[in-house]
C-alpha positions as CSV (number, residue, x, y, z in Angstrom):
1,M,-3.1,95.8,-0.1
2,M,-4.5,99.5,0.3
3,I,-8.3,100.4,0.3
4,K,-9.6,103.7,-0.4
5,N,-13.3,104.8,-0.7
6,G,-15.8,107.8,-1.0
7,R,-18.7,109.5,-2.7
8,F,-19.3,110.7,-5.8
9,G,-22.2,112.6,-7.4
10,S,-23.9,115.7,-8.4
11,G,-27.2,117.3,-10.1
12,V,-29.3,120.1,-10.9
13,P,-28.4,123.4,-10.3
14,D,-24.8,122.1,-11.0
15,A,-24.1,124.1,-14.2
16,N,-22.0,121.3,-15.5
17,W,-24.6,118.7,-14.9
18,G,-26.3,118.6,-18.2
19,L,-28.0,115.0,-17.9
20,N,-31.5,116.6,-17.2
21,D,-32.3,118.2,-20.6
22,G,-31.9,117.0,-24.4
23,V,-31.7,113.5,-26.1
24,G,-29.0,111.0,-27.2
25,D,-26.0,110.2,-24.9
26,R,-24.9,112.7,-22.3
27,V,-22.0,112.5,-19.8
28,F,-21.2,113.9,-16.5
29,T,-17.6,113.4,-15.2
30,Q,-16.5,114.0,-11.6
31,H,-12.7,113.7,-11.0
32,I,-11.8,111.8,-7.8
33,D,-8.6,112.3,-6.1
34,F,-7.2,109.2,-3.8
35,G,-5.5,112.2,-1.7
36,E,-2.1,110.4,-1.8
37,D,-0.8,108.2,-4.6
38,L,-1.2,104.6,-4.5
39,S,1.8,102.1,-4.9
40,D,-0.4,100.5,-7.6
41,V,-3.3,101.2,-10.0
42,P,-6.2,100.2,-7.9
43,A,-9.4,98.2,-9.4
44,V,-12.2,100.6,-8.8
45,V,-15.9,99.9,-8.4
46,M,-19.0,102.4,-8.3
47,G,-22.2,101.7,-7.1
48,I,-25.4,104.1,-6.9
49,T,-27.2,105.0,-3.5
50,E,-29.4,108.0,-5.2
51,L,-31.1,108.4,-8.3
52,E,-34.0,111.1,-9.1
53,S,-35.3,111.0,-12.7
54,T,-39.0,112.0,-13.8
55,F,-38.8,109.5,-16.9
56,D,-39.7,105.9,-17.2
57,P,-37.4,103.8,-18.2
58,I,-34.6,105.4,-16.2
59,R,-31.3,104.7,-18.4
60,V,-28.5,105.5,-16.2
61,A,-24.9,103.8,-16.0
62,V,-22.0,104.7,-13.9
63,E,-18.3,103.8,-14.6
64,P,-14.9,104.6,-13.3
65,K,-12.6,105.8,-16.3
66,N,-8.7,107.2,-16.7
67,I,-7.9,105.2,-13.2
68,N,-4.3,105.8,-12.3
69,L,-2.1,106.0,-9.1
70,R,-3.7,109.4,-7.9
71,G,-7.4,109.0,-8.9
72,F,-10.2,108.4,-11.6
73,D,-12.9,110.0,-13.4
74,A,-16.4,109.0,-11.9
75,E,-18.9,109.0,-15.1
76,I,-22.4,109.3,-14.7
77,R,-24.0,108.5,-18.2
78,T,-27.6,108.4,-19.5
79,W,-28.9,108.1,-22.9
80,S,-32.2,108.2,-25.2
81,D,-34.5,110.8,-23.9
82,T,-34.0,110.1,-20.2
83,H,-33.6,113.2,-18.0
84,V,-31.9,112.6,-14.6
85,L,-32.1,115.3,-12.0
86,S,-29.3,113.8,-9.7
87,C,-27.2,110.8,-9.2
88,S,-25.0,109.8,-6.4
89,G,-23.1,106.9,-4.9
90,F,-20.1,105.6,-3.6
91,W,-16.8,104.4,-4.8
92,L,-14.1,101.8,-3.6
93,A,-10.8,101.4,-5.0
94,S,-8.3,98.4,-4.0
95,T,-4.6,97.7,-4.8
96,S,-3.4,94.0,-4.7
C-alpha cells in the first residue's frame, strides 16, 4: 500500500479561476502530480478546508478526475448564479 497526500486550491486573482463571475456551470481544474509514479492507479478523495463566497446558497463541488499513476486533475465546480472567490482543501491518494 502507498499513500500520498497534499493540498489543492486557488481563487481570485488567478486568471484561470473564472468561478467568481457568470452564471451556469463553471469549472476550475488544477493538475496534481504525485511526484513519482505509483505502482497502481490509486483511489483519491478530496475534502474542502476553505471556501469563500458572497452568495447564498453556496453551490460548490470538488472531484478528482483523470486519475492515473502520475497524478490527477482536481476539479472545483460551481453552478447557477453562485460566485466562488476561493476554494482550497486536501487530497489523499491510496493504492491497495
